N, C-alpha and C positions, 0 to 999 in steps of 0.2 A: 476216547472210543477205545474199543477192542478190535484190533486188526489181525488177520493172518497174511503173511506174504509168503507164497510159495515162490521157491528160487530164492529164498531170503538170504542165502549166503554167497550169493553171486555178486558180480559187480554192481549192477544198479540195486539189486536187493539189499545189499548190505548197507549202502548208502541211504536207502529208504527207510529201513528199519532202525538205523541209528538216528536218524532225523526224527522219526516219530516218538521213539522213546525219550529223546531229549525234549520233545515238546509236551511230554507228559502222558502219552498214550500207552495203552496196554499192547504189546507186540508179541505175536508169536511168529516164529519163522520156520519154514519147512525147507529141506534141501537134501538131495540124495548125495551130495559132495561129488558128483562126477566132475564137476569144474569149481565149485565153491570153496570158501575158506571160512569156516566159523570163527575163527581166532580173531578176525576183524570186527566181529559183532560186539556191541556195547553188551556188557555183562546183564544189563536189564532185560535184554530180549530173551524170551523163552525159546531156545532153539531145540528142534526135534528133526533128527536125522531119517529120512524115509523117502518113498516113491509116492509122487503125486498121483499115480493110478491106484494107490491103495484107498479103496472107499472106505471101508471100516476105520482106517486110521485117521481119515479125514473127518469123519463123523465126531471123533473125540476133539480133535483140533479145532473144530468149527463151533463148538458149543459156545453161545453168547457172543460169538463174532458178528459186528456189525457191518464189516466191508472185508473182502478178500482182494488182495492185490495178486493176480495171477501173472507171476514172471517166470515159472518154472519151464523151461524149455532147453532143447539142444539149439545153439545160436550160430554156429559157424557155417556160413553159406557154401565154401568150397567142400567142407566135410559132408554136408548134406548131399552134395552129388554123388559121393561115394557110398553113403549110407541112408539112402532114402527111406528104407523100411524102418530103421531105428527112428528117424525123425518123425516119422508119421505116427509110430507108436506113442513116443514121448509127448510130441507137441500137440498132436490131435487127439490121441487116446488119453493123455493127462487132462486136456481141457474137458472132454466130455465126462471123465471120472469126476473130476471138481465140480461141474455143474450138477451131476447127480447128487453128490453130497451136499451141495448147496440147497438142492430141492428138499433133500431128506431133513436137513436140519433147519431149514427156514430162514439162511442168511439173505438179508434185504439188499445188498449191493454187491457187484462183482466189477472190478476194475482189470481189464486185460491190457498187458503190454504187448501190443502188436509192434509192427515195423514198417519203416518207410520203404523197405526193399519190395513190398507188394506192388509199388506202382511200376516197377521195371522201366522201360523206355517209354516216355510219354513226349509227344510233340509240343505239350504245353508246360511252361515252366513259369513260375513255380507251381508245384503240384497241389491240386484242391481235393478234398476228400471225396467229392462226388465223381472223380475220374475213375473209369473202369480200370481195375488191376490188371497188370500185365506181369505175372510173376515169372521170373526167368531162372529159378533155383527150386529145389525141393523145400528148402527152408521157407521160401517166400510163400510157396503154395501151402504149406503147414499153417502160416499165420493167416492166410486168407480163409482157410478152413476153420481155424479156430475162431475167428471173428464170427463166421456164420453160426458156428455151434453156441457161441456165447449169446448171440442176440436172440437166435431161435428158442434155445432151452430157457434163456431167462425170461422171454416173453410167455412161453408155455408154463413156466414154474412160478412166475410172479416175482421175479428178482430183477431189481434195476441193473442195468448193464451199460458199461460204456468202454470203448476200446480206444487207447492211445497209440497212434502209429509213431513210434519214437525213431529218429533218424540216427545219424552217427554219433552216439554218446561216446564220451570220453572223460576221463578225469582220474584222481588218486584212486588206487586199489585195483585198476584194470590190469588183468594177467597178459602176460606175454609168452603164450604157449610155444613150443618148438616148431609147431606148424599152424598156418593159417591165423597168425596173430593179428590183432586190430592194428591198423595202420598208424595211429597218432603215437602210442607208447613204443611201437616198434621203431618208428623213424627216430623218436627221441633217444632210445637207447642206443641205436646204431651210431647216431651222430656223436653222442657222448663218448662212446667207446671206440671211436675211430673206424667203425665200419662203414660199408657202402649201403646207400639207400637204394633199393631195388624198386623201381616204378614200372608197373605193368602198363603195356600200351605206351602211348606218347606223353602220358601226364596230363593231357587237356581235359580229361574227365573230371567232372565236378561232383561234389557232395556237399552235404549240410551236417557240419560238425557241431554238435550241442553238448555243452558242458553238464557234467552230472548233477550240479546243484540245481540248474534249471530244469532238468528231467524230473527231479524228485519234487519240486514245487508243483509242477504240472500234475504228477500223480497224486499227491496230497489234495490238490484242489478238485481233481476227478472224483476223490471219494467223499468230499464233503459239500460240493456245490449241487444245489437243487436244479433239476430240470435238464439234466444230462442224459437221461435214459434214452438207450438206442442209439447214441451218437458216436461217430468216429471222428477223432480230433487228431490233427497232427501236432507233434512235438519236435522242434528243431530250433535252430538259430535264425532261419530265415535268410541266412547269407550263403550264397553259392560261392564255393572255394575249390579251385581246381587242385589236383595233387601236385603239380609244379609249384602253385603258390604254397601249398602245405610245406613243401621241401624248404621253400624260402623262408617261412615264418620259423621253422624248426632251427635253421641255421642261425636266424637272428636271436632267438631267445637263449640258445646254447652257447653262442659265441664261437661256434665252429663252422668249418666249410667242408661239409662231408662230400665225398664222392658219389655221384648219382649214376646208377646204371639203368638203361632203359631196356626192357625186356619186351620189345614190341611183338614178339612171337606169342606172348601170353596176354590174352585180352584183358582190358581194364575194367570189364563190366559195363553197366549203362552208361551212356555218354554224359547225361546231365541229370543232377537231381538236387532239388531245394524244396523246402517246404513252405507252402502258403499258410500263414498263421493267423489269418483272418478269424476262422471260427474259434481257435483256441483263445483269442483275445477277447472275443465277444461273449463267450459262455464260461470261460475259466479265468478271465482276467489275466490271461498269461501273456507275458512279455519277457523274452531272454534277456538276462543282465550281464552275462559274461560273454565278452568277445573271444575269438580264437586265440588271439596273442595273449590276452590275459589268462585264459584257461590253460594254455601252454606254460605260462610263468608259474601259475599255482601248481600245476602238476610237477613240475620240477622241484618247487619248494616244498611240497606236501607229501610226495610219495616216496616211502622209504627205498623203494628199488632203484631210485636214481642217486642215493646219498653218495655213493663212492665215486661218482662221476660229477659231483658239485662243480659249477662253473667257478673257475678262478680268476677269469679275466674280468678286470673292473668294468662294470656296466654292461657286460655282455647280456644278462638276463633282463636288461631294461631296453634292449635295442628296439 
C-alpha cells in the first residue's frame, strides 16, 4: 500500500514509518521538524519537510495514497496551557486542512492519532470509548475537536475514518526536551545519571503506559482492517500503573536507587487513567504484547541516548 504519515519524523511517526517500509509498503512522511528528527527515518521513507496546514502541498503528497495516518500535532499538555492558540491552529487547523486535501484528492481512509487525555477524570475505570470526554487541557480539547472534524468531514466527503485514542506511549527514540519531558525516558535518564526523580503530587495517580511497538501494530491494523469506519478505539496496555510503581520499576531495571522528591504543590493531573481494550481486541485483533518492565528493558538496550549510562551491575536490567 501507499501511505502518508503526517508528523512522520516524530516519536510515534518514525516508528510507524520504519515499520511500514520494512513491511514493503510505499511510505511518505511529512513533518515541520518543530520536534521531529528525520535522521531516524529509514532511507526508504520519502521525507518532506512542511506544514500540515499547507493544502496545495498536501495535494501533491496525497497523490495515489490509500491511507493517511494523521499524527502531526503539538503534543505537550503543559505547553498547551501556555500556548492554546498555537495548539488550536496546528492540531485543529491542521486536521481541517488535511481533510480538505483528502476530499480534493479522493483518499479513501484516514487514521487519526488521538489521545487518552481526552477522557480526563472519569469515575469509571478502565475507560471505555463511549464515555463523555472531560478534557482538562487545551491539548486534550484539540484532540476532541480533531476527532469531530475527522468524522464529520470524512462522512461528508466519503472517506473512511477511524480515531485511535493512544495512551501514554513510550519506547526508543522518544525525546527528552528541557521542559515538559515525557515521564518514562525522563525518569530513566535521571536514575541512570544520579539525578532525582521529581514526582508531582503524591505519586498515587495512575496511567496506562503502552510500548511503541504495540502502538504501531494498532495503527497498522486500523489502516487495513475492514469495518472500522467511524470508530473511536482505545490503544493502551490495559494495565493501571501508579507513578510510585513506575519509580520502583525504573529502579529495578536500572539497578539504581534514585532519590525521589515529591512536589505536592504541583498537581499530578487526573487521578486515574487506564484503557479498556475490549473494542480494540474485537475489531482490530489488538492485544498488547510488551509489559512495562520489558518495555523499560528494551528502551535501555535499544535507545542510544542511554548508551553512556549502561548498567554495569550484573543482573540489574533483569531485576
